[in-house]
C-alpha positions in Angstrom: 0.0 0.0 0.0 1.4 3.4 -1.1 0.3 6.3 1.1 3.2 8.6 0.2 1.3 10.7 -2.4 -1.1 13.5 -1.7 -4.1 12.6 0.5 -7.4 12.6 -1.4 -11.0 11.8 -0.8 -13.2 10.7 -3.7 -17.0 11.1 -3.9 -19.9 9.5 -5.8 -21.3 12.7 -7.2 -20.7 16.4 -7.8 -23.3 17.2 -5.2 -21.6 15.0 -2.6 -18.2 16.5 -3.3 -19.4 20.1 -2.9 -21.4 19.3 0.3 -18.4 17.6 1.8 -16.1 20.5 0.8 -18.5 22.9 2.6 -18.6 20.6 5.7 -14.9 20.2 5.9 -14.1 23.8 5.4 -16.6 25.1 7.9 -17.1 28.3 5.9 -16.2 28.7 2.3 -17.2 30.9 -0.7 -18.4 29.8 -4.1 -15.0 31.0 -5.5 -13.3 28.9 -2.9 -15.4 25.9 -4.0 -14.4 26.5 -7.6 -10.7 26.6 -6.6 -10.9 23.6 -4.3 -12.9 21.3 -6.6 -11.8 22.3 -10.1 -15.4 22.5 -11.2 -16.7 25.5 -13.2 -18.3 28.4 -11.6 -21.6 27.6 -13.3 -21.6 24.0 -12.0 -20.8 25.3 -8.5 -23.6 27.9 -8.6 -26.1 25.2 -9.8 -25.1 22.7 -7.1 -25.0 25.3 -4.3 -28.4 26.6 -5.3 -29.8 23.1 -5.0 -28.2 22.6 -1.6 -29.6 25.9 -0.4 -33.1 24.9 -1.7 -32.9 21.6 0.1 -32.0 23.5 3.3 -28.7 21.7 3.7 -26.5 24.8 3.1 -27.0 28.4 4.2 -25.4 31.7 3.2 -24.0 33.0 6.4 -22.2 36.3 5.9 -19.3 37.8 4.0 -15.5 37.3 3.9 -13.4 40.4 4.9 -13.0 42.6 1.9 -9.7 42.4 0.0 -10.4 45.3 -2.3 -13.2 43.8 -4.5 -16.7 42.6 -3.9 -16.9 40.7 -0.6 -17.5 37.0 -1.1 -20.7 35.5 0.3 -19.8 32.6 2.7 -21.5 29.3 2.8 -21.8 26.7 5.6 -23.8 23.7 6.5 -27.3 24.3 7.9 -26.5 22.1 10.9 -30.1 21.7 12.1 -31.5 20.8 8.6 -31.1 17.0 9.2 -30.3 14.7 12.1 -29.0 11.1 12.6 -29.3 8.6 15.4 -26.3 6.6 16.6 -26.6 3.5 18.9 -23.8 1.6 20.5 -24.9 -1.7 21.9 -22.6 -3.6 24.3 -22.9 -5.9 27.3 -22.3 -3.0 29.8 -24.3 -0.1 28.3 -26.5 0.9 25.4 -25.7 4.4 24.4 -28.0 6.5 22.2 -27.2 9.9 20.6 -29.0 12.2 18.3 -26.6 14.4 16.2 -27.2 17.3 13.9 -25.8 17.6 10.4 -22.4 18.7 11.7 -22.1 15.7 14.0 -22.7 17.6 17.2 -24.6 15.7 19.8 -28.1 17.2 20.4 -29.4 14.6 22.8 -27.9 11.6 24.6 -29.2 8.8 26.8 -27.5 5.7 28.3 -29.2 2.6 29.5 -28.2 -0.8 31.0 -26.6 -3.2 28.6 -28.2 -6.3 27.0 -25.9 -9.1 27.9 -28.5 -11.7 28.8 -31.5 -10.5 26.8 -32.9 -12.3 23.7 -32.4 -10.4 20.4 -36.2 -9.8 20.0 -36.3 -8.2 23.5 -33.2 -6.1 22.8 -34.8 -4.8 19.5 -38.1 -3.9 21.3 -36.2 -2.1 24.0 -34.0 -0.2 21.6 -37.1 0.8 19.6 -38.7 2.3 22.7 -35.6 4.1 23.7 -34.9 5.5 20.3 -38.5 6.9 20.3 -37.9 8.4 23.7 -34.7 10.0 22.5 -36.5 11.6 19.5 -39.4 12.8 21.6 -37.0 14.4 24.2 -35.9 16.8 21.5 -39.1 17.2 19.5 -37.4 16.7 16.1 -39.7 15.8 13.2 -39.0 12.2 12.1 -38.9 13.2 8.4 -35.7 15.2 9.2 -33.9 12.1 10.6 -31.8 10.5 7.9 -31.4 7.1 9.6 -30.0 5.1 12.5 -26.4 3.8 12.8 -25.9 0.7 14.9 -22.5 -0.5 16.2 -22.0 -3.6 18.3 -20.1 -6.8 18.3 -22.9 -8.5 16.4 -24.7 -5.7 14.5 -26.2 -7.9 11.8 -28.1 -9.8 14.5 -30.2 -6.7 15.2 -30.0 -4.5 12.1 -32.9 -5.7 9.9 -35.4 -6.1 12.8 -34.4 -2.7 14.2 -35.0 -1.1 10.8 -38.5 -2.7 10.6 -39.4 -1.8 14.2 -38.2 1.9 14.0 -39.1 2.6 10.4 -35.7 4.2 9.9 -32.9 3.2 7.5 -30.3 1.3 9.5 -26.6 1.2 8.7 -24.1 -1.1 10.6 -20.4 -1.0 11.4 -18.0 -1.9 14.1 -17.2 0.4 17.1 -13.6 1.3 16.2 -14.4 2.2 12.6 -17.4 4.2 13.7 -15.3 6.1 16.2 -12.9 7.0 13.5 -15.6 8.3 11.2 -17.1 10.3 14.0 -13.7 12.1 14.6 -13.4 12.7 10.9 -17.0 14.0 10.3 -17.0 16.3 13.3 -13.7 18.0 12.3 -11.7 16.5 15.1 -8.9 15.8 12.6 -7.9 17.3 9.2 -10.2 16.6 6.3 -7.5 14.6 4.5 -5.5 13.3 7.4 -4.1 9.8 7.8 -5.0 8.8 11.3 -6.3 6.0 13.5 -8.8 6.0 16.3 -7.5 3.5 18.8 -10.6 2.2 20.5 -10.8 0.5 23.8 -14.0 -0.8 25.3 -14.1 -4.4 26.4 -11.6 -5.2 23.6 -9.1 -3.2 21.6 -9.3 -2.2 18.0 -8.5 0.6 15.6 -10.5 2.5 13.0 -8.3 3.6 10.1 -8.7 6.7 7.9 -6.1 7.0 5.1 -6.0 10.4 3.4 -9.5 11.2 4.5 -11.0 7.9 3.4 -12.1 5.2 5.8 -10.2 2.0 5.2 -12.1 -1.1 6.2 -10.4 -3.8 4.2 -12.3 -6.4 2.0 -13.8 -8.1 5.1 -14.3 -5.0 7.2 -11.6 -6.1 9.7 -8.8 -3.6 9.0 -7.3 -2.2 12.2 -7.5 -5.3 14.4 -4.7 -4.1 16.5 -5.9 -6.2 19.4 -4.5 -9.2 17.6 -1.0 -7.8 17.0 1.4 -10.4 18.3 3.7 -9.0 21.0 4.9 -12.4 22.5 5.4 -15.5 20.3 5.3 -17.7 23.3 2.5 -15.8 25.1 -0.9 -17.1 26.2 -3.3 -18.4 23.5 -5.8 -15.9 22.0 -9.3 -16.6 20.7 -8.1 -15.7 17.2 -5.8 -18.8 17.1 -2.5 -17.0 17.7 -0.4 -16.5 20.8 0.7 -13.4 22.7 -1.8 -11.0 21.1 -2.2 -7.5 22.6 -5.7 -8.4 23.9 -4.7 -11.4 25.9 -1.6 -9.7 27.3 -2.9 -6.3 28.1 -6.5 -5.7 27.0 -9.2 -4.8 29.5 -10.1 -8.5 30.1 -6.5 -9.3 30.8 -6.2 -6.4 33.3 -9.4 -7.5 35.1 -8.2 -11.1 35.3 -4.9 -10.0 36.8 -6.7 -7.8 39.3 -8.9 -10.7 40.4 -5.8 -12.7 41.3 -4.9 -9.9 43.8 -7.2 -10.1 46.8 -6.2 -6.7 48.2 -6.9 -5.1 44.8 -10.1 -7.0 44.4 -11.4 -5.5 47.7 -10.1 -2.0 47.0 -11.7 -1.9 43.6 -14.9 -3.5 44.7 -14.7 -6.3 42.1 -17.1 -9.2 42.4 -16.0 -12.7 42.8 -12.2 -12.4 43.4 -10.5 -15.1 41.4 -13.8 -16.4 39.9 -15.2 -14.8 36.9 -17.9 -12.3 37.9 -21.2 -11.7 36.3 -20.4 -8.0 35.7 -19.2 -7.1 32.2 -15.4 -6.6 31.6 -15.8 -2.9 30.9 -17.5 -2.4 34.2 -14.7 -4.1 36.2 -12.0 -2.3 34.2 -13.7 1.0 35.0 -13.6 0.1 38.7 -9.9 -0.7 38.5 -9.3 2.6 36.7 -11.1 4.5 39.4 -9.0 2.8 42.1 -5.8 3.8 40.2 -6.9 7.4 39.9 -7.6 7.4 43.7 -4.0 6.4 44.3 -4.1 2.6 44.6 -0.6 1.6 43.6 -1.5 -2.0 42.6 -4.2 -0.8 40.2 -1.9 1.8 38.8 0.8 -0.7 38.1 -1.6 -3.0 36.3 -2.7 -0.1 34.0 0.8 1.1 33.4 1.8 -2.3 32.3 -1.1 -2.5 30.0 -0.3 0.9 28.6 3.2 -0.1 27.7 1.9 -3.0 25.6 -0.7 -0.8 24.0 2.0 1.7 23.2 4.1 -0.9 21.5 1.2 -2.1 19.3 0.3 1.6 18.5 3.9 2.3 17.4 3.7 -0.6 15.0 0.4 0.7 13.6 1.8 4.2 13.3 4.9 2.9 11.5 3.0 0.7 9.1 0.6 3.4 8.1 2.7 6.5 8.6 0.1 8.0 10.8 -0.2 11.7 11.4 -2.7 11.5 14.3 -3.7 8.8 16.8 -6.9 9.4 18.8 -7.5 7.4 21.9 -11.2 6.7 22.3 -13.8 4.3 23.7 -15.3 3.9 27.2 -12.2 2.3 28.7 -10.0 5.2 27.5 -12.6 7.6 28.7 -11.9 6.6 32.3 -8.2 5.4 32.0 -7.0 7.7 29.3 -5.0 9.9 31.7 -2.8 6.9 32.5 -2.4 5.6 28.9 -2.0 8.9 27.1 1.5 9.9 28.4 2.9 6.4 27.9 1.7 6.3 24.2 3.0 9.8 23.6 6.4 8.9 25.0 6.7 5.8 22.9 5.7 7.5 19.7 8.0 10.5 20.4 10.9 8.1 21.0 10.5 5.4 18.4 8.2 6.4 15.6 10.3 5.7 12.5 9.3 8.9 10.6 9.6 11.3 13.5 12.3 13.2 11.7 9.8 14.1 9.0 6.7 14.6 11.1 5.5 13.7 14.6 2.4 11.6 15.5 -0.1 13.7 17.4 -1.5 11.5 20.1 -4.6 12.8 21.9 -7.6 11.7 23.9 -11.0 12.1 22.2 -13.2 14.7 24.1 -16.1 12.3 23.5 -14.4 9.0 24.2 -17.2 7.6 26.3 -19.8 7.8 23.6 -17.5 7.8 20.6 -19.0 4.7 19.0 -22.5 6.0 19.2 -21.5 9.4 17.8 -19.6 7.6 15.0 -22.6 5.5 14.2 -24.6 8.6 13.6 -21.8 10.1 11.5 -21.9 6.9 9.3 -25.5 7.7 8.6 -24.7 11.3 7.7 -21.8 10.2 5.5 -23.6 7.4 3.7 -26.8 9.5 3.1 -25.2 12.8 2.2 -21.6 12.3 0.9 -21.2 8.7 -0.3 -17.6 8.2 -1.4 -16.4 6.2 -4.3 -14.5 6.9 -7.5 -15.3 10.5 -8.4 -14.4 14.0 -7.5 -11.5 14.6 -5.0 -11.3 16.6 -1.8 -8.1 18.6 -1.8 -5.7 19.0 1.0 -6.1 22.8 1.5 -9.8 23.6 1.4 -9.9 27.3 1.8 -6.4 28.6 1.1 -7.8 31.5 -0.9 -10.1 32.7 1.9 -9.1 35.5 4.3 -8.9 34.2 7.8 -11.3 36.7 9.4 -15.0 36.6 8.7 -17.8 39.2 9.2 -21.2 37.8 9.6 -24.3 39.4 8.0 -26.6 41.2 10.4 
């Protein structure tokens, strides 16, 4: 795979490309769209007029004058459309309603569905999605669809679509989190980055030059199965010494249960025996103990962080990453312990550090990243489907003055 050339994003249609340019730029003029897209002024005018008529784009003011006529600025009408994202796991079901820009308008979290039958889970999600919509009072015809991410999304997708009457799209949690970061502007429009996701397991969503990379089977970014010890313990994937079995949340919890003092301090259930509580719940309890100064808990998490950092370095080297975002519910509670360890590792041993650093940061919405990303997948698939077509350039608004004056 060659990622050394200019980063580009391709779109399925002219309309999709123009809408994505406006989204990524935040504010841009028609002239800026012509320069960024390579389309003619007439084509841009026609497409923009259609987007304004649909209510998706609004004229929002003027650029600062540079001596000629001030350019009218365009931006997304963020409240023209909405999307719902649902993250289903054993510990929690998280629901979000986002606007067109990916900002969360409403959010609810409910108990997980570890022991429920699929039909009961679908019925419950349908009621809770209805409650989410009703809490905001948004018209259903302005909701583009529902994104569902879980370990087994196909088990629920079709039935949920029938029950809610909304189009449903499916994906995995790590990829969804990466798309959410990209759509909401958390990273550059054409960046090469990964969202390192840690909930009950560890995975990575990969975006290369602004385009999500899933691989032919949708399993790109399975960093949890990077081998870090050839003679290590067996993993469910069939290999030995994978990151997950050495240092994932389940491994941390298992080691904590072997320590009676830590079991008591963290309030874990069952000691050495496997508790009924989900892994993510027990991992959160250990993380809280570490933050409260428990040295045993802190040592376990720091050990885990060193393994995660080694795997992250391998991922960064293989893909020449510019940005690594830590996200997911386990990073939401333990990110302050993991973040400095990963930063130190990538500052010290990233192969291309002489050319550029890897920016490592914690997502501000790590706890609900998968649900937010699920909604972003709906927005992306409905509004800016990407395929062979027009390209999104690296510099979206280089011709625009940096200061804007809004119309009054």
